[in-house]
N, C-alpha and C positions, 0 to 999 in steps of 0.2 A: 672175527670171532667165530668159533665153531658152534653149530647148532645141535651137535650130537655129543654124547659123552660115552666113555668106556669105563670099565671097572677101575682102571687106574686113575681116572679123573675123580671117581667117587672116593677112592682111597686117599686122595689129597685132602678130602674133607675130614679125615680122621677115622674112617671106617677101616676095619681089617679086611684082608683079602677075601675071607669067607663071607663076611657081611656084604661086601661090594658085589660079589658074585650072586648072592641071593637077591640083592636089590635089582641087578640086571635081569635075572631070571623072572622076577615078578613084573618088572617093566615090560619085558617082552611078552609075557602072558597077557597083560592088560591090553597091549597093542593088538595082539591076535584076537582077543575078545571084541575089540572095537572094529575088527574087520581087516586089519593090516596083516594079511597072511604072510607077507614077506618076512616078518620077524619070527616066524615059526622055525626058520632054518637054524641049525646048530652053529653054523659058522658066522652068523651075524653077531658082531661084537660091539656094535654101536647102537644106541637108542637116542631118540630125540631128548634134548636137554629138558624141555618143559615137562615131559612125562616123569622124569626123576624128581624134578623140582616139586611137582604136584604131589608125588608119593611121599616125599620127605618133609614137605611143607617148609622149604628153604629155597634160597636162590644161590646159584653159583656166582662167584665174583666175576666181574667183567675183566677181560684180559686187557692189559695195558701194553700197547705196542710202542716201543721206543724207536725213534727215528734217529738216524745218524750214527 
């Protein structure tokens, strides 16, 4: 299971492309405020899942891995 999310993962929750981009931008800004300067880069396209979950007050569904 991935511990990071992209704007496309957020879109799977029902948000539009523009909304998911804004959510990612806000998540990156919060992480930079907390001292994680790595997320200040423009090309960083993944953020920790727990950051987005806390912002939106929701949980991503757990991925089910099928064997066989």
